[in-house]
PATI-171278 format. One record per residue (C-alpha): residue number from 1; x negated, y, z. Coordinates in Angstrom, 3 decimals. Example, Ala and Ser with C-alpha at 12.3 -4.5 7.8 and 13.67 -1.06 7.14 Angstrom:
BEGIN
  pos        c1        c2        c3
    1   -12.300    -4.500     7.800
    2   -13.670    -1.060     7.140
//
This chain:
BEGIN
  pos        c1        c2        c3
    1    75.986    20.865   -24.164
    2    78.467    19.596   -21.572
    3    78.958    21.577   -18.307
    4    77.342    18.739   -16.297
    5    74.220    18.607   -18.474
    6    73.967    22.391   -18.380
    7    74.166    22.402   -14.584
    8    71.403    19.755   -14.317
    9    69.264    21.642   -16.820
   10    69.610    24.885   -14.847
   11    68.690    23.142   -11.577
   12    65.531    21.632   -13.122
   13    64.631    25.053   -14.464
   14    64.965    26.584   -10.976
   15    62.910    23.770    -9.366
   16    60.202    24.071   -12.021
   17    60.090    27.826   -11.535
   18    59.677    27.425    -7.762
   19    56.846    24.945    -8.325
   20    55.083    27.325   -10.704
   21    55.456    30.196    -8.227
   22    54.082    28.092    -5.340
   23    51.186    26.923    -7.504
   24    50.344    30.491    -8.523
   25    50.592    31.638    -4.909
   26    48.186    28.854    -3.859
   27    45.707    29.841    -6.546
   28    45.886    33.497    -5.516
   29    45.375    32.562    -1.857
   30    42.364    30.369    -2.680
   31    40.797    33.154    -4.709
   32    41.480    35.599    -1.860
   33    39.882    33.280     0.691
   34    36.883    32.716    -1.534
   35    36.202    36.269    -2.592
   36    38.202    38.657    -0.332
   37    38.787    37.114     3.076
   38    35.861    34.689     2.939
   39    33.290    36.838     4.700
   40    35.710    37.703     7.524
   41    36.700    34.068     8.002
   42    33.058    32.911     8.007
   43    32.303    35.537    10.667
   44    35.141    34.180    12.796
   45    33.768    30.639    12.441
   46    30.298    31.919    13.335
   47    31.775    33.564    16.441
   48    33.048    30.163    17.512
   49    29.536    28.739    16.884
   50    27.173    31.074    18.736
   51    24.388    28.473    18.398
   52    24.667    28.334    14.623
   53    21.391    28.576    12.713
   54    21.634    29.819     9.143
   55    19.359    29.563     6.096
   56    17.273    26.713     7.478
   57    15.262    24.348     5.323
   58    16.591    20.812     5.358
   59    14.079    18.125     4.383
   60    14.977    15.407     1.964
   61    14.364    11.733     2.835
   62    10.874    10.692     1.727
   63    10.874     7.715    -0.587
   64     9.447     4.336     0.332
   65     6.650     2.363    -1.334
   66     7.417    -1.233    -2.313
   67     5.535    -4.352    -3.383
   68     6.207    -6.104    -6.694
   69     8.807    -8.423    -5.101
   70    10.698    -5.514    -3.537
   71     9.303    -5.846     0.003
   72     8.806    -2.551     1.788
   73     5.192    -1.447     2.276
   74     5.598     2.113     3.545
   75     8.570     3.993     4.979
   76     9.368     6.961     7.209
   77    10.593     6.656    10.788
   78    12.436     9.512    12.462
   79    11.557    10.440    16.042
   80    13.015    13.071    18.382
   81    11.752    15.140    21.259
   82    14.577    15.718    23.782
   83    15.098    18.930    25.782
   84    17.829    20.214    28.122
   85    18.665    23.868    28.715
   86    19.504    23.824    32.417
   87    20.210    27.542    32.215
   88    23.007    27.108    29.622
   89    26.411    28.612    30.494
   90    28.165    25.274    30.043
   91    26.308    23.624    32.951
   92    26.213    26.491    35.445
   93    26.770    25.076    38.892
   94    30.312    24.265    39.948
   95    31.504    21.569    42.321
   96    32.847    19.421    39.497
   97    29.664    19.771    37.418
   98    27.429    18.971    40.382
   99    29.530    15.934    41.116
  100    29.191    14.762    37.490
  101    25.419    15.346    37.580
  102    24.912    13.394    40.828
  103    27.170    10.545    39.711
  104    25.440     9.753    36.419
  105    21.847    10.851    37.050
  106    20.700     7.497    38.549
  107    21.611     5.591    35.374
  108    19.819     8.182    33.206
  109    16.732     8.008    35.442
  110    16.765     4.202    35.293
  111    16.887     4.307    31.471
  112    13.976     6.769    31.323
  113    11.881     4.668    33.712
  114    12.579     1.446    31.800
  115    11.886     3.082    28.429
  116     8.618     4.838    29.215
  117     7.345     3.033    32.302
  118     5.383     6.054    33.524
  119     7.540     6.857    36.593
  120     9.976     5.088    38.841
  121    13.682     5.866    38.531
  122    13.540     7.768    41.864
  123    10.704     9.967    40.529
  124    12.742    10.796    37.451
  125    15.770    11.635    39.601
  126    13.657    13.974    41.695
  127    12.115    15.883    38.770
  128    15.426    16.213    36.842
  129    17.276    17.387    39.970
  130    14.630    20.057    40.587
  131    15.029    21.290    37.017
  132    18.829    21.334    37.285
  133    18.709    23.374    40.476
  134    16.188    25.871    39.035
  135    18.638    26.855    36.291
  136    17.161    29.624    34.120
  137    13.638    28.564    35.061
  138    14.157    25.289    33.190
  139    15.721    26.448    29.934
  140    13.582    24.124    27.824
  141    13.137    21.127    30.102
  142    11.548    18.141    28.344
  143    13.705    15.224    29.367
  144    11.707    12.450    27.668
  145     7.945    12.500    28.192
  146     7.385    11.076    24.706
  147     9.246    11.247    21.450
  148    11.862     8.555    20.962
  149    13.035     6.594    17.955
  150    16.442     7.198    16.414
  151    17.723     3.949    17.946
  152    16.583     5.081    21.361
  153    18.184     8.448    20.706
  154    21.522     6.734    20.101
  155    21.049     4.731    23.310
  156    20.387     7.933    25.256
  157    23.488     9.640    23.886
  158    25.559     6.609    24.899
  159    24.771     7.021    28.599
  160    27.620     8.380    30.791
  161    25.456    11.392    31.649
  162    26.012    12.611    28.089
  163    29.404    11.083    27.265
  164    31.558    12.079    30.287
  165    33.738    15.099    29.540
  166    35.007    17.893    31.833
  167    36.470    21.346    31.278
  168    33.961    24.107    30.628
  169    36.274    27.046    31.376
  170    39.442    27.170    33.471
  171    41.635    28.367    30.590
  172    40.170    25.880    28.160
  173    42.330    22.769    28.154
  174    39.843    20.770    26.012
  175    37.324    18.661    27.912
  176    33.746    18.639    26.633
  177    30.483    16.772    27.315
  178    28.644    19.581    29.076
  179    25.183    17.967    29.313
  180    25.332    16.879    25.651
  181    26.065    20.480    24.684
  182    23.072    21.675    26.694
  183    20.744    19.168    25.041
  184    18.562    20.097    22.049
  185    16.112    18.050    20.056
  186    13.337    18.511    17.555
  187    12.634    15.957    14.859
  188     9.328    14.383    13.926
  189     8.677    12.043    11.042
  190     5.974     9.402    10.878
  191     4.968     7.198     8.011
  192     4.988     3.543     8.987
  193     2.987     0.953     7.073
  194     4.785    -2.351     7.443
  195     1.732    -4.553     6.814
  196    -0.820    -2.391     8.578
  197    -4.202    -2.482     6.778
  198    -2.665    -4.194     3.737
  199    -3.959    -2.249     0.680
  200    -4.258     0.883     2.811
  201    -6.593     2.701     0.441
  202    -4.118     2.102    -2.365
  203    -0.920     2.905    -0.493
  204    -2.683     5.850     1.155
  205    -1.900     8.504     3.690
  206    -0.282    11.932     3.458
  207    -0.426    13.108     7.082
  208    -3.420    14.942     8.503
  209    -3.760    14.627    12.291
  210    -7.377    15.737    12.572
  211   -10.190    17.261    10.624
  212   -11.616    13.863     9.665
  213    -8.436    12.615     8.031
  214    -7.843    13.097     4.343
  215    -4.895    12.579     2.053
  216    -5.399     9.723    -0.422
  217    -3.761     6.940    -2.373
  218    -0.214     6.761    -3.692
  219     1.009     8.865    -0.775
  220    -1.158    11.752    -2.056
  221    -1.067    11.298    -5.834
  222     2.688    10.739    -5.929
  223     3.537    13.114    -3.100
  224     5.901    15.320    -5.123
  225     7.886    12.307    -6.334
  226     8.078    10.801    -2.819
  227     8.974    14.093    -1.100
  228    12.020    15.008    -3.173
  229    13.599    18.473    -3.050
  230    14.109    20.432     0.173
  231    17.608    21.858     0.655
  232    18.867    25.084     2.237
  233    21.687    25.097     4.761
  234    22.761    25.620     8.339
  235    22.792    23.887    11.697
  236    26.104    24.095    13.531
  237    27.653    22.660    16.687
  238    30.805    20.723    15.836
  239    32.459    19.360    18.930
  240    29.568    17.995    20.973
  241    27.312    17.172    18.043
  242    24.867    19.415    16.194
  243    24.719    18.687    12.503
  244    22.779    20.064     9.538
  245    24.619    20.705     6.280
  246    23.435    22.101     3.005
  247    24.986    25.027     1.202
  248    26.709    24.175    -2.058
  249    24.166    24.141    -4.883
  250    21.288    23.991    -2.358
  251    21.555    20.302    -1.494
  252    18.560    18.106    -0.777
  253    17.444    15.559    -3.360
  254    15.845    12.489    -1.793
  255    12.402    11.413    -2.955
  256    11.860     8.541    -5.350
  257    11.095     5.054    -4.109
  258     7.861     3.879    -5.735
  259     7.670     0.239    -6.792
  260     4.134    -1.065    -7.255
  261     2.654    -4.070    -9.023
  262     0.979    -5.352    -5.810
  263     1.806    -8.933    -4.874
  264     1.833    -9.518    -1.092
  265     0.791   -13.155    -1.262
  266    -2.045   -12.525    -3.729
  267    -3.213    -9.480    -1.780
  268    -3.420   -11.532     1.404
  269    -5.390   -14.291    -0.333
  270    -7.798   -11.721    -1.750
  271    -8.181    -9.839     1.539
  272    -8.816   -12.991     3.521
  273   -11.417   -14.359     1.037
  274   -13.365   -11.099     0.794
  275   -13.220   -10.397     4.519
  276   -14.574   -13.872     5.298
  277   -17.495   -13.559     2.848
  278   -18.415   -10.051     3.995
  279   -18.480   -11.216     7.594
  280   -20.570   -14.275     6.686
  281   -23.174   -12.108     4.919
  282   -22.974    -9.120     7.272
  283   -22.432    -6.879     4.244
  284   -21.462    -3.215     4.744
  285   -18.707    -2.798     2.130
  286   -16.835    -4.803    -0.452
  287   -13.966    -4.559    -2.884
  288   -11.820    -6.883    -4.931
  289    -9.521    -6.108    -7.839
  290    -7.227    -8.658    -9.455
  291    -5.357    -7.859   -12.660
  292    -2.777    -9.648   -14.764
  293    -4.590    -9.735   -18.107
  294    -1.679    -9.375   -20.487
  295     0.296    -6.651   -18.696
  296    -2.491    -4.647   -16.976
  297    -0.695    -4.871   -13.643
  298    -3.026    -4.839   -10.640
  299    -1.776    -7.571    -8.296
  300    -4.378    -7.095    -5.526
  301    -6.653    -4.201    -4.511
  302    -8.877    -4.730    -1.464
  303   -11.409    -2.194    -0.113
  304   -13.245    -3.142     3.087
  305   -15.923    -1.381     5.099
  306   -17.639    -2.533     8.295
  307   -17.225    -0.240    11.314
  308   -19.494     0.238    14.310
  309   -17.838    -2.734    16.061
  310   -18.539    -5.079    13.168
  311   -14.885    -5.266    12.097
  312   -13.783    -4.669     8.515
  313   -11.036    -2.261     7.553
  314    -9.934    -0.180     4.571
  315   -11.843     3.126     4.821
  316   -13.078     4.041     1.323
  317   -11.746     3.283    -2.145
  318   -14.827     1.526    -3.425
  319   -12.859    -0.108    -6.263
  320   -12.293     3.250    -7.933
  321   -15.766     4.690    -7.297
  322   -15.942     5.900    -3.695
  323   -19.276     5.505    -1.923
  324   -20.690     6.128     1.534
  325   -22.157     9.556     2.399
  326   -25.687    10.140     1.050
  327   -25.345     7.249    -1.416
  328   -25.776     7.490    -5.157
  329   -23.217     5.739    -7.321
  330   -24.631     2.195    -7.625
  331   -25.547     0.874   -11.048
  332   -23.549    -2.144   -12.230
  333   -26.552    -4.440   -12.781
  334   -26.364    -7.565   -14.936
  335   -22.608    -7.423   -15.520
  336   -23.518    -4.644   -17.991
  337   -25.546    -7.097   -20.105
  338   -22.304    -8.388   -21.629
  339   -21.180    -5.094   -23.249
  340   -24.766    -4.601   -24.499
  341   -24.807    -8.099   -25.981
  342   -21.360    -7.569   -27.516
  343   -22.510    -4.347   -29.176
  344   -25.650    -6.025   -30.515
  345   -23.769    -8.995   -31.969
  346   -21.088    -6.735   -33.434
  347   -23.736    -4.547   -35.126
  348   -25.024    -7.530   -37.100
  349   -28.628    -6.815   -36.166
  350   -28.781   -10.047   -34.165
  351   -26.941   -13.368   -34.206
  352   -26.822   -16.418   -31.964
  353   -30.071   -17.723   -33.430
  354   -32.089   -14.532   -32.862
  355   -35.021   -15.270   -30.523
  356   -37.204   -13.048   -28.338
  357   -40.307   -13.981   -26.345
  358   -39.683   -13.448   -22.647
  359   -43.213   -14.642   -21.860
  360   -43.632   -15.698   -18.213
  361   -40.565   -13.790   -16.998
  362   -42.418   -10.484   -16.646
  363   -42.939    -8.164   -19.618
  364   -44.008    -4.590   -20.304
  365   -41.752    -2.619   -22.599
  366   -41.661     1.129   -23.334
  367   -44.230     1.696   -20.603
  368   -42.255    -0.005   -17.836
  369   -42.484    -3.438   -16.217
  370   -39.393    -5.611   -16.486
  371   -38.958    -8.709   -14.324
  372   -36.515   -11.582   -14.332
  373   -35.176   -13.112   -11.172
  374   -37.871   -15.070    -9.342
  375   -36.207   -18.352   -10.392
  376   -37.015   -17.392   -14.004
  377   -40.613   -16.271   -13.475
  378   -43.247   -18.837   -14.498
  379   -46.851   -17.619   -13.885
  380   -48.384   -20.543   -15.791
  381   -46.187   -20.057   -18.891
  382   -47.605   -17.909   -21.680
  383   -44.445   -17.618   -23.765
  384   -40.817   -18.706   -23.969
  385   -38.390   -17.842   -26.734
  386   -34.818   -17.238   -25.575
  387   -31.645   -16.874   -27.657
  388   -28.631   -14.634   -26.805
  389   -26.645   -17.429   -25.104
  390   -29.488   -18.362   -22.754
  391   -30.109   -14.665   -22.016
  392   -26.532   -14.192   -20.770
  393   -26.103   -17.604   -19.116
  394   -29.332   -17.326   -17.098
  395   -29.218   -13.497   -16.922
  396   -32.655   -12.650   -18.306
  397   -33.564    -8.969   -17.952
  398   -36.567    -9.562   -20.197
  399   -34.458   -11.098   -22.932
  400   -31.683    -8.497   -23.137
  401   -34.138    -5.592   -23.006
  402   -36.256    -7.046   -25.837
  403   -33.197    -7.734   -27.988
  404   -32.049    -4.151   -27.525
  405   -35.489    -2.634   -28.038
  406   -36.180    -4.579   -31.232
  407   -32.816    -3.621   -32.716
  408   -32.364     0.004   -31.588
  409   -35.258     1.149   -29.394
  410   -37.887     2.455   -31.765
  411   -36.570     5.984   -32.351
  412   -34.275     8.443   -30.521
  413   -31.913     8.329   -33.514
  414   -31.561     4.574   -33.232
  415   -30.916     4.816   -29.485
  416   -28.183     7.378   -30.052
  417   -26.641     5.062   -32.670
  418   -26.441     2.276   -30.079
  419   -24.781     4.516   -27.480
  420   -22.119     5.276   -30.063
  421   -21.452     1.542   -30.365
  422   -20.945     1.337   -26.597
  423   -18.601     4.309   -26.547
  424   -16.439     2.680   -29.221
  425   -15.620    -0.071   -26.697
  426   -14.166     2.573   -24.301
  427   -16.032     1.158   -21.304
  428   -16.316     4.572   -19.636
  429   -12.629     5.530   -20.009
  430   -11.469     7.464   -16.976
  431    -9.001     5.610   -14.775
  432    -6.992     8.403   -13.187
  433    -6.660     7.603    -9.520
  434    -8.242    10.445    -7.549
  435    -8.492     8.901    -4.085
  436   -12.057     9.805    -3.180
  437   -12.596    10.608     0.485
  438   -16.039    12.030    -0.170
  439   -15.090    14.198    -3.134
  440   -17.239    12.532    -5.744
  441   -17.398    14.577    -8.932
  442   -15.561    12.973   -11.814
  443   -18.595    13.287   -14.072
  444   -20.864    11.254   -11.789
  445   -18.256     8.581   -11.211
  446   -17.691     7.543   -14.836
  447   -20.844     7.754   -16.914
  448   -22.923     6.000   -19.533
  449   -25.391     8.811   -20.035
  450   -26.660     8.913   -23.638
  451   -30.286     9.329   -22.601
  452   -32.645     8.790   -25.504
  453   -35.583     8.465   -23.101
  454   -37.216     5.120   -23.888
  455   -37.428     3.946   -20.249
  456   -33.788     4.883   -19.486
  457   -32.714     3.122   -22.663
  458   -34.497    -0.111   -21.805
  459   -33.222    -0.157   -18.214
  460   -29.696     0.476   -19.467
  461   -29.758    -2.951   -21.170
  462   -29.533    -4.730   -17.787
  463   -27.262    -2.217   -16.022
  464   -29.841     0.133   -14.528
  465   -31.059     3.542   -15.726
  466   -28.372     6.147   -16.191
  467   -25.361     3.827   -16.149
  468   -22.615     4.540   -13.633
  469   -19.548     2.310   -14.011
  470   -17.103     1.801   -11.116
  471   -15.595    -1.656   -10.510
  472   -12.192    -0.725   -11.978
  473   -13.768     0.126   -15.348
  474   -15.902    -3.024   -15.435
  475   -12.777    -5.065   -14.743
  476   -10.954    -3.302   -17.569
  477   -13.742    -4.281   -20.020
  478   -13.869    -7.962   -18.983
  479   -10.097    -8.127   -18.994
  480   -10.201    -7.110   -22.669
  481   -12.389   -10.183   -23.301
  482    -9.765   -12.338   -21.559
  483    -6.945   -10.576   -23.425
  484    -8.130   -11.453   -26.960
  485   -10.012    -8.185   -27.355
  486    -7.165    -5.795   -26.433
  487    -8.224    -3.286   -23.770
  488    -5.442    -1.989   -21.572
  489    -5.679     0.448   -18.699
  490    -5.054    -1.116   -15.265
  491    -2.114     0.366   -13.341
  492    -0.242    -0.312   -10.110
  493     2.798     2.009   -10.066
  494     5.529     0.108   -11.874
  495     8.616     2.293   -11.537
  496    10.323     5.227    -9.799
  497    13.673     4.326    -8.256
  498    16.430     6.229    -6.489
  499    19.448     4.747    -4.700
  500    18.465     1.281    -5.928
  501    18.424     2.336    -9.584
  502    15.350     2.442   -11.795
  503    14.860     6.014   -13.061
  504    11.487     5.725   -14.803
  505     9.433     2.680   -15.765
  506     5.710     2.585   -16.496
  507     4.048     0.236   -18.966
  508     0.451    -0.625   -19.764
  509    -1.446     1.855   -21.914
  510    -3.498     0.310   -24.710
  511    -6.937     1.936   -24.750
  512    -8.411    -0.058   -27.600
  513    -6.442    -2.668   -29.580
  514    -9.643    -4.505   -30.532
  515   -12.988    -3.921   -28.812
  516   -14.804    -6.218   -31.254
  517   -14.275    -8.730   -34.042
  518   -12.735   -12.151   -33.271
  519   -16.078   -13.796   -34.155
  520   -18.039   -11.733   -31.613
  521   -15.295   -12.139   -29.039
  522   -15.398   -15.932   -29.314
  523   -19.171   -15.942   -28.923
  524   -19.013   -13.788   -25.783
  525   -16.219   -15.929   -24.294
  526   -18.332   -19.063   -24.788
  527   -21.289   -17.422   -23.019
  528   -19.137   -16.391   -20.032
  529   -17.723   -19.898   -19.715
  530   -21.249   -21.350   -19.628
  531   -22.327   -18.863   -16.928
  532   -20.011   -20.901   -14.673
  533   -19.967   -24.365   -16.276
  534   -23.590   -24.818   -17.391
  535   -25.908   -26.158   -14.696
  536   -28.372   -23.347   -15.513
  537   -25.678   -20.669   -15.273
  538   -26.091   -18.063   -12.531
  539   -22.576   -18.795   -11.175
  540   -22.660   -22.581   -11.580
  541   -23.138   -23.435    -7.901
  542   -20.721   -20.844    -6.519
  543   -17.917   -20.431    -9.102
  544   -17.497   -23.792   -10.829
  545   -14.198   -25.307    -9.734
  546   -12.539   -28.663   -10.156
  547    -9.170   -26.972    -9.840
  548    -9.205   -24.028   -12.238
  549   -11.492   -23.003   -15.108
  550   -13.341   -19.744   -14.396
  551   -15.468   -17.649   -16.780
  552   -17.436   -14.508   -15.949
  553   -20.775   -12.842   -15.227
  554   -22.848   -12.231   -12.083
  555   -24.646    -8.990   -11.360
  556   -27.185    -7.737    -8.815
  557   -28.341    -4.132    -8.395
  558   -30.302    -1.926    -6.021
  559   -28.584     0.904    -4.090
  560   -30.443     4.202    -3.736
  561   -29.911     7.269    -1.573
  562   -30.084    10.843    -2.841
  563   -33.886    10.703    -2.599
  564   -33.924     7.538    -4.793
  565   -35.117     5.328    -1.936
  566   -33.781     1.747    -1.909
  567   -31.223     1.508     0.893
  568   -29.524    -1.777     0.015
  569   -28.259    -4.133    -2.657
  570   -25.070    -4.732    -4.609
  571   -23.773    -8.140    -5.662
  572   -20.907    -8.521    -8.127
  573   -19.004   -11.028   -10.190
  574   -16.408   -10.201   -12.799
  575   -14.466   -12.732   -14.792
  576   -11.124   -14.326   -15.516
  577    -9.165   -17.538   -14.997
  578    -5.801   -19.063   -16.024
  579    -2.970   -19.610   -13.547
  580     0.360   -21.175   -14.579
  581    -0.162   -20.313   -18.232
  582    -1.141   -16.682   -17.563
  583    -4.647   -15.204   -17.485
  584    -5.926   -13.130   -14.560
  585    -9.068   -11.012   -14.372
  586   -10.915   -10.381   -11.144
  587   -13.962    -8.418    -9.955
  588   -15.675    -8.692    -6.554
  589   -18.375    -6.199    -5.514
  590   -20.238    -6.361    -2.198
  591   -22.914    -4.033    -0.829
  592   -25.287    -4.436     2.092
  593   -28.780    -3.701     3.378
  594   -30.005    -7.273     2.886
  595   -30.644    -8.783    -0.533
  596   -27.397   -10.041    -2.045
  597   -26.919   -12.123    -5.187
  598   -24.025   -11.948    -7.616
  599   -23.301   -15.626    -7.065
  600   -22.084   -14.743    -3.541
  601   -19.325   -12.626    -5.095
  602   -18.573   -15.469    -7.514
  603   -17.641   -17.732    -4.589
  604   -14.984   -15.204    -3.532
  605   -13.424   -15.238    -6.976
  606   -13.439   -19.018    -6.934
  607   -11.596   -19.140    -3.584
  608    -9.002   -16.631    -4.794
  609    -8.477   -18.509    -8.091
  610    -8.069   -21.899    -6.397
  611    -5.625   -20.602    -3.770
  612    -3.571   -18.820    -6.426
  613    -3.504   -22.039    -8.454
  614    -2.340   -24.088    -5.453
  615     0.289   -21.461    -4.548
  616     1.693   -21.747    -8.058
  617     1.708   -25.544    -8.050
  618     4.758   -27.345    -6.700
  619     4.156   -30.329    -4.416
  620     6.730   -32.606    -2.846
  621     6.544   -33.084     0.926
  622     5.403   -36.699     0.361
  623     2.366   -35.430    -1.595
  624     1.066   -33.223     1.226
  625    -1.984   -34.960     2.693
  626    -5.490   -34.272     3.929
  627    -8.083   -37.054     3.517
  628    -5.278   -39.553     3.092
  629    -3.511   -38.561     6.301
  630    -0.013   -37.181     6.303
  631    -0.060   -33.429     6.822
  632     2.043   -31.731     9.473
  633     4.710   -29.495     7.980
  634     3.954   -25.826     8.753
  635     6.858   -23.791    10.130
  636     7.665   -20.535    11.827
  637    10.512   -19.355    13.964
  638    13.082   -16.932    12.545
  639    16.431   -16.695    10.853
  640    18.204   -20.075    10.843
  641    20.010   -19.592     7.519
  642    16.755   -18.685     5.709
  643    14.963   -21.644     7.330
  644    17.651   -24.097     6.193
  645    17.534   -22.698     2.653
  646    13.716   -23.078     2.471
  647    13.861   -26.570     3.965
  648    16.487   -27.681     1.434
  649    14.358   -26.507    -1.506
  650    11.235   -28.270    -0.152
  651    13.055   -31.423     0.857
  652    12.154   -31.033     4.532
  653    14.412   -32.508     7.206
  654    15.700   -30.269     9.993
  655    16.717   -31.844    13.278
  656    18.704   -30.206    16.028
  657    22.074   -28.458    15.908
  658    22.785   -24.861    16.852
  659    25.169   -22.037    16.008
  660    22.538   -19.419    16.831
  661    21.471   -16.921    14.156
  662    17.811   -17.038    15.275
  663    15.856   -20.192    16.150
  664    12.558   -21.423    17.529
  665    10.908   -24.182    15.488
  666     8.606   -27.078    16.220
  667     7.061   -29.109    13.409
  668     6.759   -32.844    14.034
  669     5.499   -35.209    11.356
  670     7.527   -34.436     8.228
  671    10.454   -32.677     9.912
  672    11.172   -29.433    11.746
  673    13.020   -29.335    15.075
  674    15.025   -26.216    15.879
  675    16.362   -24.707    19.081
  676    18.695   -21.720    19.130
  677    17.658   -18.428    20.732
  678    20.592   -17.574    23.013
  679    19.473   -14.042    23.858
  680    16.843   -12.160    21.874
  681    14.126   -10.451    23.951
  682    10.541    -9.350    23.382
  683     9.102   -12.841    23.895
  684    11.588   -14.318    21.432
  685     9.601   -13.023    18.449
  686     6.532   -15.176    19.175
  687     5.799   -17.480    16.192
  688     8.020   -15.356    13.918
  689     6.862   -13.647    10.751
  690     6.290    -9.892    10.777
  691     9.516    -9.000     8.930
  692    11.792   -10.888    11.361
  693     9.860    -9.708    14.428
  694    10.002    -6.029    13.503
  695    13.664    -6.284    12.540
  696    14.704    -7.833    15.885
  697    12.569    -5.534    18.053
  698    13.674    -2.360    16.249
  699    17.283    -3.516    16.508
  700    16.773    -3.946    20.277
  701    15.462    -0.365    20.489
  702    11.712    -1.042    20.703
  703     9.006     0.888    18.870
  704     6.643    -1.574    17.199
  705     2.913    -1.176    16.645
  706     0.615    -3.611    14.837
  707    -2.811    -4.689    16.040
  708    -3.875    -7.042    13.283
  709    -5.849    -7.413    10.079
  710    -3.800   -10.327     8.786
  711    -0.176    -9.419     8.192
  712     1.061   -12.646     6.644
  713     0.707   -14.933     9.662
  714     2.988   -15.252    12.676
  715     3.217   -13.274    15.896
  716     0.844   -14.789    18.459
  717     0.163   -11.970    20.939
  718     2.688    -9.513    22.389
  719     1.895    -6.534    24.597
  720     4.752    -4.502    26.046
  721     4.695    -1.052    27.669
  722     8.269     0.007    28.328
  723     9.958     0.370    24.952
  724     6.662     0.161    23.055
  725     5.577    -3.264    21.791
  726     2.235    -4.146    20.151
  727     2.079    -7.276    17.992
  728    -0.911    -9.315    16.857
  729    -0.453   -11.793    13.995
  730    -2.665   -14.800    13.315
//
């Protein structure tokens, strides 16, 4: 090796050695800090943070609940209660501090007065000044009379009262925001339901504010998934800001976002149709379930109950079996004739040509009198022989009970054999959604009691006796008929997501791959079609549509109290219809004190089916007409870019030019005129949709409340109280 190369090699060896020594020294120092000096250093840091709070629980962010299209249904808003410690060392009276207080107090008082509207600015100045002068007597002075939103909190901290810095101590060269350091806050969290009453019994509630409130719905049943994992950490003052930070290994894990199968548009159609019919009839309660037949996804769940003011709102989960206090679970009525008929046909003991004598519409069987509806009672008729199709289409209690009695009613052993046939169809499968407000026992909610008593057996044939089937289970059975015999369990939680990524996905559970043979299934499907299409069918006048083909069955039943006294009536219709190549199943159940017929519920299903069909049918703007007259293009104010995009897809002309992000609209003939909104204020959101209105008002620092049953319309009424705004949509 040459002398030059040797010299270079030696120099590299020295440099490498120095690097190794420095690296080892760094490692040793890090280990020392972590395990030897760590405690002493932490104590020194704590001494610099006398207000440090250790080992505190830090809540994770609760997950949101979303509709099928990704729109937010339920989320958590953070609020803060604001306090000032006027006895804190950092704001003890000095000339400079008093000067700062007097200079910036008027602007703070003006903000408080404008935000809450309960006092004038002068009154706020007076009360805050009194607290400042009292010092130790006002160590926990509540600055804001009400809690404030996070946006308002940021506004408050941006006021000069909290941002102006001065020296705290003479030797301390660093200037600090003394009133910010004396301020403390406590956090409150409130669940906010974006669409108000929209599917409230399904989305649920997890906050108890009074003895009468109960946890229910997704918020209760999926609480652990939504809540996430609480962390452990500390609260420290860094500069002028107090922050919470978790210890390593004790971090929070945010809750899952829950994505449901609910469709906002379909839910609104269903809610509006049911609400209108309940109001028309003066019924007490009603529910509607709509299910995508092939997938089992519930697209709409409506539960409405009339309050003391005559208004309808979601109060009990009738769809899954909830009832009013002192009520017995209602029997399904004539909708249960279909599973009985299916079991009889499947057994081979009857066929479509089997006849029974229903006499004059009133018969005696097993020691009990059985009557048909008054439209099928004929006092002058001595006999009439009815076949299975007529029995279902015209809903003859006499016919179905005689068919059942002749085939299986003679002995207790035969009756038990028939119950076994029913159980094989899985009609009483438990749908696990425990949302009952009134704590109904699971056994009483899902029951086809295998009573071999002759009277109970006969009454069971037309949905009375000891039959207790909630609407969700009846829908599941009829959906199997629509789904080529495959029974799948309805569900409405589609997936669990976190940070925008799908973590777990749920699929339909097959309960029974084939509830009956294809031959029996075809016969039952034909009967259900004729219930609606045949002029003698019980749903012919109310459900037959020129727009969409509907099949199903009506049902009427009495409602009894605990003492078995008749307190009202139940009307139901359950069936299915095709939309855009896909089949949907739907059940409507209404209850009231006056006599109700199942055909009334059938009209609700018809309205929902037709509106769904029209919503899924594309029309050009030139095809929109009413009675031959050109129809005015509907429009709403909002985001200009979104409006232009929608107009382009629909072929609608927009007139008017503006660079504004938000616009007011005015529909004229077949075009929409726009005018830019120069400065957004509370009144600007009139005629906007809920999403745009809430976004703009929250962005401007307002807290928004809803006073509406319909959440798909546009803002028509605005009430303002300081920074609180109440919206009504129509």
